[in-house]
N, C-alpha and C positions, 0 to 999 in steps of 0.2 A: 504494500500500500504506500503510495507516494505521500510525502509529508509536505503540506503547503508551507510557504514562507509566511511570516506574520503579515506581510503586505497582501499576499494573495488571499490569506484567510480573512483579512479585514474586508477586502473587496467582495469575496464570496458572501460574507455575513451581511454586508450592506445591500447587496443585490437581493438576497433572500429577505431581508427586512422590508425593503420597498415592495416586494411581491406580496408579503403577508399583510402589510398595512393596506395595500390596494384591495386585497381579497376581503378583509374584514370590514372595510369602510365603503365598499361599493354596493349599491342597492341590489345589484344582480347576484352577488355572492355572499354578502356580509351577514353578520349575525344581528338579530334584533337589538341586543344590548348595546353593541358598539355603534350601530347606526343611530339609535336614540341618544346615546351618550354624546356623539359628535354634534347632533342637532342642538342639544342643550348647551354644549360647550361653546358653540358658535365658531368653530374652526374645523377645517378639513385636514386630517392627518395625511391624506394622500398627497397633498401639495406641500405640506410643511415638515414631514418626517422623511428626510433623505439619507441620514446617517445615524449611527448608533447614538451619538451625542444628542441627537434631536429627541430621543426617547424621554429626555428630561422634561420635555414639554408636557408629558403626561403626569398626573399626580400618581402617588403610590396606589396600586391596586388594593382594594379593601376586601379582606376575606369574608366580611359580612355579606358581600354580594353573592358569594357562593353558598352561604347559609340561608339567606332570606329569599332569594329569587327562585322562581320555578326553573328547572333545568333547560327547558326548551328555549329560553331567551339567549342561550349561548350557541344554539345550533345555526351554523351558517346556512344561508338560503340555498347555497349550492348542494347542501346535503339534505334538502327537503324530501321527506318521505322515507328516509333511511332510518330505521330504528337504531338507537344508540345505547351503548353501555353507560351505566351510571356508577361512578367510582366515588368512594368516600375516603376522607382523610380527617384525622383528628376526631373531635367529638367525644371526649371522655365523659363529659356531661353536656346535656343539651343537644342542639342540632349540629351535626357534623358538616364540614364543608363538602360539597359535591361537585365533581367535574364530570362532564360527559365526554365520550370519545368513541372512535370507530377503529382506526388502525394505528394510531400513534404508538401504542405500547409495542406493537409488533415491529415497527421500524426501529425503536430504541434497542430492543433486545436482540433483534437480528444482527444489528451492528455490533452489539456487545459480544455476540457469539464469536466474532472474528478475533477477539482479544483473549479467548480462552484456549489454553493448551490442550491438545488431544491427549497428552500424557496425564493431565490432571482431570479432564472431563472427557473420557473416551466416548467416541460417537457410537450410536446404535446400542446404547446401554440403558441404565436406569438412574433416575434422580430421586431424591427425597427432599420435599420442602417441609420444614418445621417452622411455621410462622403464621402471620395473620392472613387468612383467606377471606371468606365472607364477601363483603361489598367492596373489597380493595382491589385495585388494579393489579397488585403484585401477584395474586394467585394466577390470573390469566397470563401475565407476563412470564412468570417462571415456567409454566407449562409450555408456552410458546417457545421459550429459549431451549427447553429440553427437546421439543419437537423439531426445531430447526437443526439440532444436532443428531436427529434420527432417534431420539430417546423418548421414553415415557417417564412420567413423574408420579410418585406417591405423595400424598398430602397428610400432614398432621395439622389439624386446625388449631387456631389459637385466637383468643379474644384479648388483645392488649388493653382494651378499655376496661375490662373487668379487673385485670391485674393492677392497673394504675389506680383504680378506685379502691381496691383492697389496701394497697400501700398508703394511699392518701388517708384512709381511715385507720391506719396503723394495725390492720388485720394481717400481720406478717405471717402468722402460722397458716392462714388460708391461702395467701399468695404463694408461699412455699409449697403447700399441698397441690395447688393448681399447676405450678411448674413441674412438680414431680409427676403429675398426671400426664402432662404433655411429653416429658422425657420418657416415661414408661412406654408410651405408644411408639415413639421413635425407636427405642431399643428393641421393641418387639418386631418392627418392620425390618430392622437391620439383621436380626437373628434369623428371620425366615425368608427374606428376599435379598437378591443380589443388587446392591446399590453402589455406585462409584462416585456420584456427585451429590453434594449436600448444599442446600440453601437454608440458612438459619440466622439468628441474631447472635451477637457475641456471648451474651450471658447463657443462652440456651446451648450454644456450642460447648461452653465450659461445663455446664451441667451434664450434657450428654457424654462428654469425654470422661467424666467421673464415674459414669455408669458402665460404659463399654469401651474397649480398645477400638477406636474408630478406624485405625489402619487395618487391624486384623478383620474388622467387619467389612472391609472392601473399599472404604472411602479413600479417594485419591485427590479430590479437589473440594474445597469449601468456598462457596460464594456467600459472603457474609455482609448483611446489611444492618444498619443501625447508626446512630449518630455518634455518641461519645466513645471514641477509641483512642485514648491517650497513649503516647509512645510506650510507656511502661507496660500498659495492658496489651498493646500490640506485640511487644516482645514476649510477654507471657504466652499469648495465643500461639505465636509462630514457633517458639522454642519449646515450650512445655506441653501445650495442648496438641499441637500438630507435629511436634518433634522434628521440625525442619525437613519433613519428608512428604507432607501433604500440601498441595498447592493452596495458597491463600489469596483470595480475590475480594478484598473489601470494596464496597461501593457506597456512594452517597446518592440517595434518590428519594423521590416521593411522587405522589399522584400528580402534582402540579407541574413538575419539571420533567420527569422521566428518570434517566439513569446517568449519573456522573461516575465514570470509571476511575479507578486509581491507577497510578503508574507503578510498575514493579518496584519494590523496595530495594535500595542499594545500601551498602554500609554507611555511606555518607548521610543517608536520611535519618539515621539514629531512630528508626522505627516510627518516624513521623510520616503519616499517610497523606498524600496529596491527591485530590480529585479534580477532574476536568469535565466541564459541562459538555453535552453533546451538541456543540455549535455545528450549524447555525440555528438548530431548532430550539436552543435555550442558551441564555447568557447568564453567567454568575458574576456579580461584582461584590467586592468586600468594601463596604462603605463606612464612613465615619458616622456612628450612631447619632451624633449631635448635628451633623450637616451631611445629609445623605446625597447631596449633589456631588460630594467628593469621595473618591476612592482613597483608601489608606495606602501607606507605603508598603512595599513588599516586605514579607515576613513580620507584618504588624497585624494585631487583632482588630477586627471590625465586624459589623453586622452583615450577614449575607443577604444580598438583594437578587431576586430572580426575575428574569423576563422570559416568558415562553412564547415561541414564534412558530406555530404550525398552522396549517389551514383549518385544523379542527379546533384550535384553542389559541387565543391571543391574550396574554396576561402581562402587562407592562409593570415593571418596578415593584414587584411584590416583596415586602420585607419579611423574610423568613424568621421564624423563632429560633434561629441559629446564629452563632458567631463562629468566626474562623480566622486563620492566618491567610493573608493573601500570598500566593505563590507565583513565581515567574513561569512563563511558558516552558514546556519541557517535553523531551522525547517526541512523540507524534502529535503533540498538542501545541499549536502556534498561538495560544491564548492563555490568559491567566487561569490559575487554579485556586482551589481552596484547600486548606489543610487543618487537621486536628479539629474537625467540626464538633461543636458542643452546643448545648442549649444556650440561647442568648441570656446573658446575666448569670451564667453558671458560677462565677467566682463570687458573686454578691449574695446569691440566695440559693436555697435548697430546692432542687427541681426533681420531680418524680418522673423517671423514664421507664419504670416498670421492667419489662423483659428486654428492653433495649440497652 
């Protein structure tokens, strides 16, 4: 795969940006929400948004819009008549955020498949997903990823909202019992079925490894999602849990962005994981929380801002509930990355992450 220069990547991104803006703000193809938004705002993004910096003309996207509005307002007119998936994110209490979609998740995970080693994720074999399924995009995405590689996938369901509620209520014994229930099911699958690829969260991976020898069980690659993976914990996972012989592929993703893949760890990384957005379909910036117009310096902490740019979904300047270090372009990525992602404000307050 050829690696574009930063200049070429920037040109490709801005061409894509103009195409997506034209799509969502044209009466022939656009979504009801954005057409009405532009009418009320009194300006036409098609004529005023020509480069990435012009995205600052938009206010920050409000997650309340995804909670309060009916999902069809996000459906582009060009997709009229096509039933859509409804994916949820968040919602430990109250109404969750909902995003609709058609094929975006397939695009993200088909691309990610090219970054997986056949040694760690053999083709035409079996996967196990131990994580949140239900109304989440992740369940369909992981199965699609397995299918792209000629594989089938077993599933162990998990309700992270319930775990977070138990922990918030200090019902730690029940939270532990629920995790043990999930791990029991995974251990049973590994005992009776041949599985080589595993998707799970860091804490569940650790708990599973305490129950079974995952190498002897046949696991050769672990695709691990979750937010907080500090360097010392990554070292523990790589060296102690995976014993430096099972492939480790940490990712940073969510229903609103898709999948940001990590670059392979090198000794110089000191187990600090860097993730890169799937440009041009999404842009990650690390911004100054007190002045979100500005990005922070490289290797400095800031709040993560996400812009999603697909024909299915346009979401400008959404402030994630995450903070990260801004990283320089690297390897096959000609754009900025984010590293050591953790909940925003994690150093100032105690934040419940549950099984993540």
